[in-house]
C-alpha positions as CSV (number, residue, x, y, z in Angstrom):
1,M,-15.4,-89.7,-74.2
2,K,-16.2,-91.0,-70.7
3,K,-13.1,-89.5,-69.3
4,L,-14.0,-86.1,-70.9
5,L,-17.5,-86.3,-69.5
6,S,-16.2,-87.2,-66.1
7,I,-13.8,-84.2,-66.1
8,L,-16.7,-81.8,-67.2
9,V,-19.0,-83.1,-64.5
10,T,-16.3,-82.8,-61.8
11,T,-15.4,-79.3,-63.0
12,A,-19.0,-78.2,-63.0
13,M,-19.5,-79.5,-59.4
14,V,-16.4,-77.7,-58.2
15,F,-17.5,-74.4,-59.6
16,S,-21.2,-74.7,-58.6
17,C,-20.5,-75.7,-55.0
18,S,-19.2,-73.2,-52.6
19,S,-18.4,-73.2,-48.9
20,Y,-20.0,-69.7,-48.7
21,E,-23.8,-70.0,-48.6
22,D,-25.4,-67.0,-50.3
23,R,-27.9,-65.5,-47.9
24,N,-30.0,-62.4,-47.9
25,F,-29.2,-60.3,-44.9
26,S,-32.0,-58.2,-43.4
27,A,-31.3,-54.5,-43.1
28,I,-33.4,-54.4,-40.0
29,E,-32.6,-57.7,-38.4
30,Q,-31.4,-56.2,-35.1
31,L,-34.7,-54.3,-34.8
32,V,-37.1,-57.2,-35.6
33,G,-38.8,-58.8,-32.6
34,E,-40.7,-57.8,-29.5
35,W,-39.6,-54.9,-27.3
36,T,-41.0,-53.9,-23.9
37,L,-41.0,-50.4,-22.5
38,Q,-38.6,-50.1,-19.6
39,N,-39.0,-46.4,-18.8
40,R,-40.0,-43.1,-20.1
41,S,-38.6,-39.7,-19.1
42,I,-39.3,-36.0,-20.0
43,N,-36.5,-33.6,-20.6
44,N,-33.9,-36.2,-19.6
45,N,-34.7,-36.1,-15.9
46,L,-38.3,-36.4,-14.9
47,P,-39.6,-40.0,-15.0
48,L,-43.1,-40.4,-16.4
49,A,-45.6,-43.1,-15.3
50,T,-46.1,-45.8,-17.9
51,E,-48.4,-48.7,-18.4
52,T,-47.2,-51.9,-19.9
53,E,-46.3,-51.3,-23.5
54,S,-45.0,-53.7,-26.1
55,L,-43.7,-52.8,-29.6
56,F,-43.4,-55.5,-32.3
57,F,-41.3,-55.0,-35.4
58,S,-41.4,-57.3,-38.4
59,E,-40.0,-57.5,-41.9
60,D,-41.9,-56.4,-45.0
61,N,-41.6,-58.1,-48.4
62,K,-38.2,-56.5,-49.1
63,I,-35.6,-57.6,-46.5
64,N,-32.8,-55.4,-47.9
65,D,-34.5,-52.1,-47.3
66,Y,-34.8,-50.2,-44.1
67,K,-38.6,-50.6,-43.9
68,G,-41.0,-52.9,-42.1
69,N,-44.2,-53.2,-40.1
70,Y,-44.8,-52.4,-36.5
71,E,-47.5,-52.9,-33.9
72,L,-47.7,-51.0,-30.6
73,V,-49.7,-52.8,-27.9
74,S,-50.7,-50.3,-25.1
75,D,-53.6,-48.2,-24.1
76,G,-53.1,-46.1,-27.3
77,A,-52.5,-49.1,-29.5
78,S,-51.5,-48.5,-33.1
79,S,-50.0,-50.3,-36.1
80,G,-48.6,-49.4,-39.4
81,V,-45.2,-49.2,-41.2
82,F,-41.8,-47.8,-40.2
83,N,-38.7,-46.8,-42.0
84,I,-35.2,-46.0,-40.8
85,D,-33.6,-42.8,-42.1
86,T,-29.9,-43.9,-41.7
87,E,-28.5,-40.5,-42.6
88,Y,-30.1,-38.8,-39.5
89,A,-30.6,-41.9,-37.3
90,N,-34.4,-41.4,-37.3
91,L,-37.0,-44.0,-37.0
92,V,-40.2,-42.9,-38.7
93,F,-43.5,-44.5,-37.7
94,T,-46.6,-44.1,-40.0
95,T,-49.8,-45.4,-38.6
96,N,-52.5,-47.1,-40.7
97,S,-54.4,-43.8,-40.5
98,E,-51.4,-42.0,-42.0
99,T,-50.2,-40.2,-38.8
100,T,-46.4,-39.9,-38.8
101,T,-44.1,-39.7,-35.8
102,T,-40.4,-39.3,-36.0
103,Y,-37.9,-40.5,-33.3
104,R,-34.1,-40.2,-33.0
105,F,-33.0,-43.7,-32.1
106,Y,-30.0,-45.5,-30.5
107,L,-30.0,-49.3,-30.9
108,N,-27.8,-52.1,-29.4
109,N,-28.4,-55.8,-29.0
110,I,-30.7,-55.6,-26.0
111,S,-32.0,-52.1,-25.7
112,M,-33.2,-49.2,-27.8
113,V,-33.8,-45.5,-26.9
114,L,-36.3,-43.5,-28.9
115,T,-36.4,-39.8,-28.4
116,R,-38.8,-37.2,-29.8
117,T,-39.9,-33.7,-29.1
118,D,-43.6,-33.3,-28.4
119,E,-45.9,-30.4,-29.3
120,N,-45.0,-28.5,-26.1
121,G,-41.2,-28.7,-26.9
122,D,-40.6,-31.3,-24.2
123,V,-38.1,-34.1,-25.1
124,I,-39.6,-37.5,-24.4
125,S,-37.2,-40.4,-24.2
126,D,-38.4,-44.0,-24.2
127,T,-36.1,-46.9,-23.3
128,W,-37.1,-50.3,-24.7
129,V,-35.7,-53.7,-23.9
130,K,-35.8,-56.5,-26.4
131,T,-37.7,-59.5,-25.1
132,L,-38.1,-61.8,-28.1
133,N,-36.4,-62.1,-31.5
């Protein structure tokens, strides 16, 4: 009986232990952190004067979706939620006052380019550099 119990315990330990640790991966992990505005241009050639701006992205309660929270620290500060439309590579910001702004985005490990068309038809491009994870 002791031998059978010993075999069962050993078998249970082998099947319950794994070298692969289950982990929930964030869908927005690369975006989360602090970003600082590097430059802003209009119609891909005219640089625009900018003040210091920081953009903070954080997770929401569901780490496997493409949504989270943001805070923009600048003269026109705002905060709210964002979501990523993966089909069209859009980043959609919705402020706490329900104003929505959509950007096309390109993201790599250290920089992000957000592009939108303003009400005059001008294309505004913002280049952000990641400063903190």
